[in-house]
Biopython code that builds the backbone (N, CA, C, O; Angstrom):
import numpy as np
from Bio.PDB.StructureBuilder import StructureBuilder

atoms = [
    (1, "MET", "N", (-41.744, 9.096, 15.088)),
    (1, "MET", "CA", (-40.834, 8.531, 14.135)),
    (1, "MET", "C", (-41.535, 7.429, 13.323)),
    (1, "MET", "O", (-42.252, 6.602, 13.886)),
    (2, "THR", "N", (-41.332, 7.422, 12.051)),
    (2, "THR", "CA", (-41.956, 6.418, 11.179)),
    (2, "THR", "C", (-41.151, 5.121, 11.234)),
    (2, "THR", "O", (-39.926, 5.109, 11.109)),
    (3, "GLU", "N", (-41.894, 4.032, 11.426)),
    (3, "GLU", "CA", (-41.228, 2.709, 11.449)),
    (3, "GLU", "C", (-40.794, 2.301, 10.057)),
    (3, "GLU", "O", (-41.562, 2.413, 9.102)),
    (4, "ILE", "N", (-39.559, 1.827, 9.939)),
    (4, "ILE", "CA", (-39.031, 1.291, 8.682)),
    (4, "ILE", "C", (-39.420, -0.161, 8.610)),
    (4, "ILE", "O", (-39.072, -0.947, 9.491)),
    (5, "ILE", "N", (-40.167, -0.540, 7.528)),
    (5, "ILE", "CA", (-40.525, -1.922, 7.375)),
    (5, "ILE", "C", (-39.458, -2.595, 6.506)),
    (5, "ILE", "O", (-38.684, -1.939, 5.809)),
    (6, "GLU", "N", (-39.452, -3.906, 6.576)),
    (6, "GLU", "CA", (-38.424, -4.702, 5.852)),
    (6, "GLU", "C", (-38.587, -4.585, 4.340)),
    (6, "GLU", "O", (-39.702, -4.515, 3.824)),
    (7, "ARG", "N", (-37.479, -4.566, 3.655)),
    (7, "ARG", "CA", (-37.432, -4.487, 2.212)),
    (7, "ARG", "C", (-38.234, -5.654, 1.591)),
    (7, "ARG", "O", (-38.978, -5.473, 0.627)),
    (8, "ASP", "N", (-38.060, -6.827, 2.161)),
    (8, "ASP", "CA", (-38.751, -8.043, 1.632)),
    (8, "ASP", "C", (-40.234, -7.896, 1.738)),
    (8, "ASP", "O", (-40.954, -8.398, 0.875)),
    (9, "GLU", "N", (-40.739, -7.225, 2.765)),
    (9, "GLU", "CA", (-42.187, -7.018, 2.941)),
    (9, "GLU", "C", (-42.704, -6.160, 1.807)),
    (9, "GLU", "O", (-43.757, -6.451, 1.238)),
    (10, "ILE", "N", (-41.985, -5.115, 1.474)),
    (10, "ILE", "CA", (-42.369, -4.217, 0.380)),
    (10, "ILE", "C", (-42.308, -4.933, -0.934)),
    (10, "ILE", "O", (-43.223, -4.807, -1.748)),
    (11, "ILE", "N", (-41.242, -5.690, -1.170)),
    (11, "ILE", "CA", (-41.117, -6.481, -2.419)),
    (11, "ILE", "C", (-42.271, -7.468, -2.566)),
    (11, "ILE", "O", (-42.828, -7.601, -3.655)),
    (12, "ALA", "N", (-42.634, -8.155, -1.502)),
    (12, "ALA", "CA", (-43.716, -9.131, -1.585)),
    (12, "ALA", "C", (-44.996, -8.431, -1.975)),
    (12, "ALA", "O", (-45.718, -8.942, -2.832)),
    (13, "PHE", "N", (-45.320, -7.280, -1.389)),
    (13, "PHE", "CA", (-46.537, -6.554, -1.749)),
    (13, "PHE", "C", (-46.491, -6.141, -3.243)),
    (13, "PHE", "O", (-47.451, -6.339, -3.989)),
    (14, "LEU", "N", (-45.391, -5.587, -3.630)),
    (14, "LEU", "CA", (-45.286, -5.135, -5.023)),
    (14, "LEU", "C", (-45.483, -6.314, -5.972)),
    (14, "LEU", "O", (-46.209, -6.175, -6.957)),
    (15, "MET", "N", (-44.884, -7.438, -5.724)),
    (15, "MET", "CA", (-44.932, -8.597, -6.585)),
    (15, "MET", "C", (-46.358, -9.222, -6.629)),
    (15, "MET", "O", (-46.722, -9.882, -7.602)),
    (16, "GLU", "N", (-47.134, -9.004, -5.577)),
    (16, "GLU", "CA", (-48.565, -9.494, -5.588)),
    (16, "GLU", "C", (-49.345, -8.707, -6.621)),
    (16, "GLU", "O", (-50.393, -9.177, -7.064)),
    (17, "ASN", "N", (-48.885, -7.526, -7.029)),
    (17, "ASN", "CA", (-49.598, -6.630, -7.914)),
    (17, "ASN", "C", (-48.885, -6.367, -9.214)),
    (17, "ASN", "O", (-49.337, -5.543, -10.008)),
    (18, "TYR", "N", (-47.761, -7.057, -9.457)),
    (18, "TYR", "CA", (-46.956, -6.824, -10.651)),
    (18, "TYR", "C", (-46.696, -8.112, -11.385)),
    (18, "TYR", "O", (-46.295, -9.113, -10.791)),
    (19, "ASP", "N", (-46.931, -8.079, -12.698)),
    (19, "ASP", "CA", (-46.746, -9.227, -13.514)),
    (19, "ASP", "C", (-45.930, -8.821, -14.754)),
    (19, "ASP", "O", (-46.098, -9.412, -15.820)),
    (20, "GLY", "N", (-45.073, -7.847, -14.624)),
    (20, "GLY", "CA", (-44.306, -7.375, -15.744)),
    (20, "GLY", "C", (-43.055, -8.142, -15.995)),
    (20, "GLY", "O", (-42.695, -9.031, -15.224)),
    (21, "SER", "N", (-42.371, -7.804, -17.092)),
    (21, "SER", "CA", (-41.223, -8.585, -17.486)),
    (21, "SER", "C", (-39.918, -8.060, -16.816)),
    (21, "SER", "O", (-39.049, -8.867, -16.488)),
    (22, "SER", "N", (-39.767, -6.753, -16.612)),
    (22, "SER", "CA", (-38.567, -6.277, -15.936)),
    (22, "SER", "C", (-38.868, -6.035, -14.470)),
    (22, "SER", "O", (-39.935, -5.536, -14.110)),
    (23, "CYS", "N", (-37.908, -6.398, -13.630)),
    (23, "CYS", "CA", (-38.152, -6.248, -12.232)),
    (23, "CYS", "C", (-36.908, -5.752, -11.524)),
    (23, "CYS", "O", (-36.061, -6.535, -11.095)),
    (24, "PHE", "N", (-36.814, -4.432, -11.408)),
    (24, "PHE", "CA", (-35.672, -3.817, -10.769)),
    (24, "PHE", "C", (-36.161, -3.244, -9.448)),
    (24, "PHE", "O", (-37.109, -2.460, -9.409)),
    (25, "ILE", "N", (-35.506, -3.643, -8.374)),
    (25, "ILE", "CA", (-35.938, -3.263, -7.029)),
    (25, "ILE", "C", (-35.318, -1.930, -6.586)),
    (25, "ILE", "O", (-36.005, -1.019, -6.125)),
    (26, "THR", "N", (-33.974, -1.858, -6.749)),
    (26, "THR", "CA", (-33.288, -0.648, -6.260)),
    (26, "THR", "C", (-33.057, 0.329, -7.375)),
    (26, "THR", "O", (-33.110, -0.021, -8.554)),
    (27, "VAL", "N", (-32.805, 1.541, -7.000)),
    (27, "VAL", "CA", (-32.498, 2.611, -7.958)),
    (27, "VAL", "C", (-31.246, 2.253, -8.745)),
    (27, "VAL", "O", (-31.184, 2.493, -9.950)),
    (28, "GLU", "N", (-30.252, 1.683, -8.078)),
    (28, "GLU", "CA", (-29.017, 1.289, -8.771)),
    (28, "GLU", "C", (-29.252, 0.266, -9.844)),
    (28, "GLU", "O", (-28.722, 0.370, -10.950)),
    (29, "GLU", "N", (-30.063, -0.743, -9.507)),
    (29, "GLU", "CA", (-30.413, -1.796, -10.497)),
    (29, "GLU", "C", (-31.105, -1.203, -11.697)),
    (29, "GLU", "O", (-30.777, -1.503, -12.845)),
    (30, "GLY", "N", (-32.089, -0.337, -11.401)),
    (30, "GLY", "CA", (-32.848, 0.301, -12.493)),
    (30, "GLY", "C", (-31.955, 1.161, -13.373)),
    (30, "GLY", "O", (-32.006, 1.074, -14.600)),
    (31, "ASN", "N", (-31.115, 2.013, -12.720)),
    (31, "ASN", "CA", (-30.251, 2.862, -13.507)),
    (31, "ASN", "C", (-29.274, 2.074, -14.324)),
    (31, "ASN", "O", (-28.994, 2.448, -15.462)),
    (32, "ALA", "N", (-28.741, 0.999, -13.796)),
    (32, "ALA", "CA", (-27.777, 0.179, -14.526)),
    (32, "ALA", "C", (-28.431, -0.460, -15.756)),
    (32, "ALA", "O", (-27.737, -0.818, -16.707)),
    (33, "ASN", "N", (-29.733, -0.601, -15.744)),
    (33, "ASN", "CA", (-30.448, -1.183, -16.889)),
    (33, "ASN", "C", (-31.323, -0.177, -17.638)),
    (33, "ASN", "O", (-32.151, -0.549, -18.470)),
    (34, "ASP", "N", (-31.112, 1.142, -17.316)),
    (34, "ASP", "CA", (-31.877, 2.213, -17.920)),
    (34, "ASP", "C", (-33.384, 1.967, -17.798)),
    (34, "ASP", "O", (-34.128, 2.146, -18.763)),
    (35, "GLN", "N", (-33.838, 1.545, -16.574)),
    (35, "GLN", "CA", (-35.223, 1.237, -16.314)),
    (35, "GLN", "C", (-35.655, 1.884, -14.951)),
    (35, "GLN", "O", (-34.814, 2.275, -14.142)),
    (36, "TRP", "N", (-36.941, 1.973, -14.744)),
    (36, "TRP", "CA", (-37.487, 2.427, -13.462)),
    (36, "TRP", "C", (-37.552, 1.234, -12.508)),
    (36, "TRP", "O", (-37.581, 0.081, -12.938)),
    (37, "THR", "N", (-37.573, 1.535, -11.188)),
    (37, "THR", "CA", (-37.802, 0.441, -10.244)),
    (37, "THR", "C", (-39.299, 0.077, -10.282)),
    (37, "THR", "O", (-40.105, 0.844, -10.809)),
    (38, "VAL", "N", (-39.661, -1.056, -9.743)),
    (38, "VAL", "CA", (-41.050, -1.486, -9.685)),
    (38, "VAL", "C", (-41.897, -0.433, -8.932)),
    (38, "VAL", "O", (-42.995, -0.078, -9.362)),
    (39, "ALA", "N", (-41.362, 0.044, -7.819)),
    (39, "ALA", "CA", (-42.073, 1.099, -7.079)),
    (39, "ALA", "C", (-42.297, 2.343, -7.917)),
    (39, "ALA", "O", (-43.391, 2.909, -7.910)),
    (40, "ASP", "N", (-41.257, 2.782, -8.651)),
    (40, "ASP", "CA", (-41.390, 3.905, -9.568)),
    (40, "ASP", "C", (-42.484, 3.668, -10.604)),
    (40, "ASP", "O", (-43.255, 4.579, -10.906)),
    (41, "LEU", "N", (-42.559, 2.461, -11.148)),
    (41, "LEU", "CA", (-43.560, 2.179, -12.161)),
    (41, "LEU", "C", (-44.975, 2.392, -11.644)),
    (41, "LEU", "O", (-45.818, 2.966, -12.332)),
    (42, "PHE", "N", (-45.231, 1.914, -10.401)),
    (42, "PHE", "CA", (-46.545, 2.109, -9.829)),
    (42, "PHE", "C", (-46.829, 3.554, -9.525)),
    (42, "PHE", "O", (-47.938, 4.022, -9.783)),
    (43, "LEU", "N", (-45.859, 4.291, -8.981)),
    (43, "LEU", "CA", (-46.022, 5.714, -8.634)),
    (43, "LEU", "C", (-46.274, 6.508, -9.898)),
    (43, "LEU", "O", (-47.182, 7.338, -9.941)),
    (44, "ARG", "N", (-45.466, 6.260, -10.946)),
    (44, "ARG", "CA", (-45.601, 6.947, -12.188)),
    (44, "ARG", "C", (-46.992, 6.710, -12.832)),
    (44, "ARG", "O", (-47.632, 7.631, -13.339)),
    (45, "ARG", "N", (-47.415, 5.452, -12.786)),
    (45, "ARG", "CA", (-48.717, 5.083, -13.378)),
    (45, "ARG", "C", (-49.842, 5.823, -12.667)),
    (45, "ARG", "O", (-50.720, 6.383, -13.324)),
    (46, "TRP", "N", (-49.833, 5.837, -11.348)),
    (46, "TRP", "CA", (-50.909, 6.485, -10.613)),
    (46, "TRP", "C", (-50.859, 8.009, -10.858)),
    (46, "TRP", "O", (-51.892, 8.623, -11.128)),
    (47, "LEU", "N", (-49.702, 8.600, -10.767)),
    (47, "LEU", "CA", (-49.660, 10.058, -10.905)),
    (47, "LEU", "C", (-49.887, 10.503, -12.331)),
    (47, "LEU", "O", (-50.318, 11.636, -12.544)),
    (48, "ASN", "N", (-49.623, 9.685, -13.301)),
    (48, "ASN", "CA", (-49.833, 10.041, -14.687)),
    (48, "ASN", "C", (-51.217, 9.682, -15.222)),
    (48, "ASN", "O", (-51.845, 10.462, -15.938)),
    (49, "ASP", "N", (-51.683, 8.476, -14.854)),
    (49, "ASP", "CA", (-52.963, 7.991, -15.452)),
    (49, "ASP", "C", (-54.010, 7.607, -14.451)),
    (49, "ASP", "O", (-55.176, 7.488, -14.828)),
    (50, "MET", "N", (-53.674, 7.403, -13.191)),
    (50, "MET", "CA", (-54.627, 7.056, -12.109)),
    (50, "MET", "C", (-55.463, 5.838, -12.510)),
    (50, "MET", "O", (-56.681, 5.809, -12.333)),
    (51, "ASP", "N", (-54.760, 4.823, -13.062)),
    (51, "ASP", "CA", (-55.485, 3.619, -13.540)),
    (51, "ASP", "C", (-54.496, 2.452, -13.591)),
    (51, "ASP", "O", (-53.278, 2.630, -13.610)),
    (52, "ASP", "N", (-55.071, 1.268, -13.613)),
    (52, "ASP", "CA", (-54.263, 0.054, -13.788)),
    (52, "ASP", "C", (-53.706, -0.017, -15.215)),
    (52, "ASP", "O", (-54.204, 0.640, -16.130)),
    (53, "ALA", "N", (-52.677, -0.820, -15.372)),
    (53, "ALA", "CA", (-52.078, -1.018, -16.671)),
    (53, "ALA", "C", (-51.720, -2.488, -16.803)),
    (53, "ALA", "O", (-50.551, -2.870, -16.751)),
    (54, "PRO", "N", (-52.791, -3.333, -16.981)),
    (54, "PRO", "CA", (-52.531, -4.772, -17.066)),
    (54, "PRO", "C", (-51.618, -5.177, -18.183)),
    (54, "PRO", "O", (-50.950, -6.206, -18.081)),
    (55, "GLY", "N", (-51.560, -4.413, -19.246)),
    (55, "GLY", "CA", (-50.659, -4.700, -20.391)),
    (55, "GLY", "C", (-49.209, -4.556, -19.973)),
    (55, "GLY", "O", (-48.324, -5.151, -20.588)),
    (56, "TRP", "N", (-48.953, -3.761, -18.916)),
    (56, "TRP", "CA", (-47.607, -3.588, -18.414)),
    (56, "TRP", "C", (-47.381, -4.328, -17.105)),
    (56, "TRP", "O", (-46.343, -4.182, -16.460)),
    (57, "GLY", "N", (-48.393, -5.142, -16.720)),
    (57, "GLY", "CA", (-48.263, -5.934, -15.492)),
    (57, "GLY", "C", (-48.596, -5.207, -14.224)),
    (57, "GLY", "O", (-48.295, -5.703, -13.139)),
    (58, "LEU", "N", (-49.209, -4.043, -14.318)),
    (58, "LEU", "CA", (-49.521, -3.257, -13.132)),
    (58, "LEU", "C", (-51.018, -3.305, -12.805)),
    (58, "LEU", "O", (-51.855, -2.759, -13.523)),
    (59, "THR", "N", (-51.317, -3.986, -11.683)),
    (59, "THR", "CA", (-52.703, -4.062, -11.227)),
    (59, "THR", "C", (-52.804, -3.464, -9.797)),
    (59, "THR", "O", (-51.807, -3.339, -9.087)),
    (60, "ASN", "N", (-54.030, -3.106, -9.413)),
    (60, "ASN", "CA", (-54.269, -2.494, -8.119)),
    (60, "ASN", "C", (-53.409, -1.266, -7.931)),
    (60, "ASN", "O", (-52.866, -1.042, -6.849)),
    (61, "VAL", "N", (-53.280, -0.458, -8.990)),
    (61, "VAL", "CA", (-52.356, 0.696, -8.943)),
    (61, "VAL", "C", (-52.718, 1.658, -7.822)),
    (61, "VAL", "O", (-51.819, 2.137, -7.133)),
    (62, "LYS", "N", (-53.959, 1.953, -7.614)),
    (62, "LYS", "CA", (-54.397, 2.847, -6.563)),
    (62, "LYS", "C", (-53.963, 2.335, -5.162)),
    (62, "LYS", "O", (-53.432, 3.077, -4.336)),
    (63, "GLY", "N", (-54.217, 1.044, -4.948)),
    (63, "GLY", "CA", (-53.917, 0.443, -3.664)),
    (63, "GLY", "C", (-52.391, 0.404, -3.435)),
    (63, "GLY", "O", (-51.914, 0.622, -2.321)),
    (64, "VAL", "N", (-51.652, 0.127, -4.497)),
    (64, "VAL", "CA", (-50.184, 0.117, -4.352)),
    (64, "VAL", "C", (-49.687, 1.549, -4.097)),
    (64, "VAL", "O", (-48.809, 1.765, -3.261)),
    (65, "TYR", "N", (-50.238, 2.497, -4.803)),
    (65, "TYR", "CA", (-49.820, 3.899, -4.589)),
    (65, "TYR", "C", (-50.019, 4.286, -3.123)),
    (65, "TYR", "O", (-49.127, 4.854, -2.493)),
    (66, "GLU", "N", (-51.192, 3.972, -2.595)),
    (66, "GLU", "CA", (-51.494, 4.310, -1.170)),
    (66, "GLU", "C", (-50.515, 3.600, -0.212)),
    (66, "GLU", "O", (-50.067, 4.186, 0.774)),
    (67, "TYR", "N", (-50.188, 2.318, -0.521)),
    (67, "TYR", "CA", (-49.227, 1.591, 0.277)),
    (67, "TYR", "C", (-47.870, 2.251, 0.196)),
    (67, "TYR", "O", (-47.219, 2.437, 1.224)),
    (68, "LEU", "N", (-47.430, 2.606, -0.978)),
    (68, "LEU", "CA", (-46.102, 3.210, -1.146)),
    (68, "LEU", "C", (-46.035, 4.555, -0.441)),
    (68, "LEU", "O", (-45.009, 4.892, 0.150)),
    (69, "CYS", "N", (-47.118, 5.329, -0.495)),
    (69, "CYS", "CA", (-47.124, 6.605, 0.242)),
    (69, "CYS", "C", (-47.053, 6.393, 1.724)),
    (69, "CYS", "O", (-46.354, 7.129, 2.420)),
    (70, "LYS", "N", (-47.773, 5.388, 2.238)),
    (70, "LYS", "CA", (-47.772, 5.082, 3.645)),
    (70, "LYS", "C", (-46.363, 4.657, 4.105)),
    (70, "LYS", "O", (-45.969, 4.955, 5.233)),
    (71, "HIS", "N", (-45.635, 3.992, 3.274)),
    (71, "HIS", "CA", (-44.331, 3.477, 3.588)),
    (71, "HIS", "C", (-43.166, 4.211, 2.849)),
    (71, "HIS", "O", (-42.108, 3.644, 2.577)),
    (72, "LYS", "N", (-43.418, 5.416, 2.567)),
    (72, "LYS", "CA", (-42.456, 6.287, 1.863)),
    (72, "LYS", "C", (-41.084, 6.296, 2.508)),
    (72, "LYS", "O", (-40.077, 6.181, 1.809)),
    (73, "THR", "N", (-41.022, 6.426, 3.797)),
    (73, "THR", "CA", (-39.761, 6.474, 4.518)),
    (73, "THR", "C", (-38.955, 5.151, 4.306)),
    (73, "THR", "O", (-37.730, 5.144, 4.186)),
    (74, "SER", "N", (-39.705, 4.081, 4.272)),
    (74, "SER", "CA", (-39.042, 2.746, 4.065)),
    (74, "SER", "C", (-38.518, 2.632, 2.655)),
    (74, "SER", "O", (-37.423, 2.114, 2.433)),
    (75, "LEU", "N", (-39.301, 3.118, 1.686)),
    (75, "LEU", "CA", (-38.842, 3.098, 0.274)),
    (75, "LEU", "C", (-37.571, 3.860, 0.112)),
    (75, "LEU", "O", (-36.648, 3.412, -0.568)),
    (76, "ILE", "N", (-37.511, 5.037, 0.745)),
    (76, "ILE", "CA", (-36.290, 5.845, 0.611)),
    (76, "ILE", "C", (-35.123, 5.190, 1.334)),
    (76, "ILE", "O", (-33.995, 5.196, 0.840)),
    (77, "ALA", "N", (-35.397, 4.624, 2.505)),
    (77, "ALA", "CA", (-34.300, 4.015, 3.252)),
    (77, "ALA", "C", (-33.703, 2.797, 2.530)),
    (77, "ALA", "O", (-32.509, 2.522, 2.649)),
    (78, "HIS", "N", (-34.543, 2.075, 1.785)),
    (78, "HIS", "CA", (-34.060, 0.884, 1.055)),
    (78, "HIS", "C", (-33.703, 1.239, -0.398)),
    (78, "HIS", "O", (-33.415, 0.361, -1.211)),
    (79, "ASN", "N", (-33.728, 2.553, -0.706)),
    (79, "ASN", "CA", (-33.356, 3.041, -2.071)),
    (79, "ASN", "C", (-34.194, 2.338, -3.145)),
    (79, "ASN", "O", (-33.663, 1.842, -4.139)),
    (80, "MET", "N", (-35.468, 2.305, -2.931)),
    (80, "MET", "CA", (-36.369, 1.600, -3.875)),
    (80, "MET", "C", (-37.141, 2.580, -4.759)),
    (80, "MET", "O", (-37.956, 2.149, -5.574)),
    (81, "VAL", "N", (-36.911, 3.858, -4.623)),
    (81, "VAL", "CA", (-37.659, 4.870, -5.428)),
    (81, "VAL", "C", (-36.716, 5.969, -5.765)),
    (81, "VAL", "O", (-35.901, 6.381, -4.938)),
    (82, "ASN", "N", (-36.817, 6.460, -6.991)),
    (82, "ASN", "CA", (-35.958, 7.519, -7.448)),
    (82, "ASN", "C", (-36.352, 8.851, -6.784)),
    (82, "ASN", "O", (-37.505, 9.047, -6.402)),
    (83, "ARG", "N", (-35.395, 9.739, -6.657)),
    (83, "ARG", "CA", (-35.599, 11.045, -6.019)),
    (83, "ARG", "C", (-36.608, 11.895, -6.815)),
    (83, "ARG", "O", (-37.396, 12.640, -6.233)),
    (84, "SER", "N", (-36.572, 11.773, -8.149)),
    (84, "SER", "CA", (-37.463, 12.514, -9.000)),
    (84, "SER", "C", (-37.841, 11.656, -10.189)),
    (84, "SER", "O", (-37.156, 10.686, -10.512)),
    (85, "ALA", "N", (-38.940, 12.021, -10.842)),
    (85, "ALA", "CA", (-39.408, 11.284, -12.038)),
    (85, "ALA", "C", (-40.252, 12.175, -12.913)),
    (85, "ALA", "O", (-40.966, 13.064, -12.447)),
    (86, "LYS", "N", (-40.143, 11.904, -14.202)),
    (86, "LYS", "CA", (-40.958, 12.562, -15.205)),
    (86, "LYS", "C", (-41.698, 11.527, -15.964)),
    (86, "LYS", "O", (-41.284, 10.369, -16.019)),
    (87, "ASN", "N", (-42.831, 11.933, -16.577)),
    (87, "ASN", "CA", (-43.557, 10.991, -17.431)),
    (87, "ASN", "C", (-42.868, 10.928, -18.803)),
    (87, "ASN", "O", (-41.858, 11.596, -19.024)),
    (88, "ASN", "N", (-43.396, 10.156, -19.682)),
    (88, "ASN", "CA", (-42.744, 9.965, -21.000)),
    (88, "ASN", "C", (-42.786, 11.192, -21.882)),
    (88, "ASN", "O", (-42.074, 11.260, -22.884)),
    (89, "SER", "N", (-43.628, 12.188, -21.518)),
    (89, "SER", "CA", (-43.692, 13.428, -22.225)),
    (89, "SER", "C", (-42.721, 14.459, -21.633)),
    (89, "SER", "O", (-42.568, 15.552, -22.180)),
    (90, "GLY", "N", (-42.088, 14.124, -20.556)),
    (90, "GLY", "CA", (-41.107, 15.011, -19.943)),
    (90, "GLY", "C", (-41.641, 15.878, -18.800)),
    (90, "GLY", "O", (-40.907, 16.696, -18.246)),
    (91, "PHE", "N", (-42.914, 15.699, -18.449)),
    (91, "PHE", "CA", (-43.487, 16.494, -17.362)),
    (91, "PHE", "C", (-43.109, 15.889, -16.041)),
    (91, "PHE", "O", (-43.189, 14.674, -15.862)),
    (92, "LEU", "N", (-42.694, 16.733, -15.102)),
    (92, "LEU", "CA", (-42.285, 16.311, -13.763)),
    (92, "LEU", "C", (-43.441, 15.698, -13.004)),
    (92, "LEU", "O", (-44.496, 16.325, -12.906)),
    (93, "LEU", "N", (-43.290, 14.485, -12.454)),
    (93, "LEU", "CA", (-44.316, 13.838, -11.651)),
    (93, "LEU", "C", (-44.019, 14.056, -10.141)),
    (93, "LEU", "O", (-44.920, 14.317, -9.344)),
    (94, "TRP", "N", (-42.741, 13.940, -9.791)),
    (94, "TRP", "CA", (-42.315, 14.298, -8.428)),
    (94, "TRP", "C", (-40.849, 14.644, -8.386)),
    (94, "TRP", "O", (-40.074, 14.294, -9.276)),
    (95, "GLU", "N", (-40.489, 15.341, -7.327)),
    (95, "GLU", "CA", (-39.164, 15.772, -7.102)),
    (95, "GLU", "C", (-38.847, 15.651, -5.634)),
    (95, "GLU", "O", (-39.738, 15.833, -4.804)),
    (96, "ASN", "N", (-37.612, 15.351, -5.277)),
    (96, "ASN", "CA", (-37.198, 15.215, -3.886)),
    (96, "ASN", "C", (-38.071, 14.247, -3.111)),
    (96, "ASN", "O", (-38.401, 14.490, -1.951)),
    (97, "HIS", "N", (-38.439, 13.163, -3.744)),
    (97, "HIS", "CA", (-39.283, 12.091, -3.154)),
    (97, "HIS", "C", (-40.639, 12.569, -2.731)),
    (97, "HIS", "O", (-41.272, 11.923, -1.896)),
    (98, "GLU", "N", (-41.139, 13.715, -3.288)),
    (98, "GLU", "CA", (-42.456, 14.223, -2.926)),
    (98, "GLU", "C", (-43.502, 13.666, -3.879)),
    (98, "GLU", "O", (-44.130, 14.422, -4.621)),
    (99, "PHE", "N", (-43.691, 12.384, -3.867)),
    (99, "PHE", "CA", (-44.706, 11.765, -4.737)),
    (99, "PHE", "C", (-46.022, 11.581, -4.068)),
    (99, "PHE", "O", (-46.967, 11.109, -4.699)),
    (100, "ASP", "N", (-46.130, 11.936, -2.802)),
    (100, "ASP", "CA", (-47.313, 11.704, -1.999)),
    (100, "ASP", "C", (-48.122, 12.980, -1.723)),
    (100, "ASP", "O", (-48.921, 13.007, -0.787)),
    (101, "ASN", "N", (-47.930, 14.004, -2.499)),
    (101, "ASN", "CA", (-48.677, 15.273, -2.297)),
    (101, "ASN", "C", (-49.964, 15.256, -3.059)),
    (101, "ASN", "O", (-50.721, 16.225, -3.014)),
]
sb = StructureBuilder()
sb.init_structure("model")
sb.init_model(0)
sb.init_chain("A")
sb.init_seg("    ")
for serial, (resi, resn, name, xyz) in enumerate(atoms, 1):
    if name == "N":
        sb.init_residue(resn, " ", resi, " ")
    sb.init_atom(name, np.array(xyz, "f"), 0.0, 1.0, " ", f" {name:<3s}", serial, name[0])
structure = sb.get_structure()
């Protein structure tokens, strides 16, 4: 069984690598503001471009992606990642939380 880590631990790690203007932690917060969660932003960036995006406040994208994959169960438990996501061109990046394939 995968250990669920604390939400605050995940948030702290994300914030060490994020310097962006919008900061939505849960899917509900993001949806209410028509935005992605911070975890979604990192996942989308890695799966779409495999590179940092300092202009968007995203650094250490590969390291954060690996961390998020390692703690996928915790992200889902804390509702910090969307079930599916597409890039800005409409191409599917993941579905059913399968962002770690």
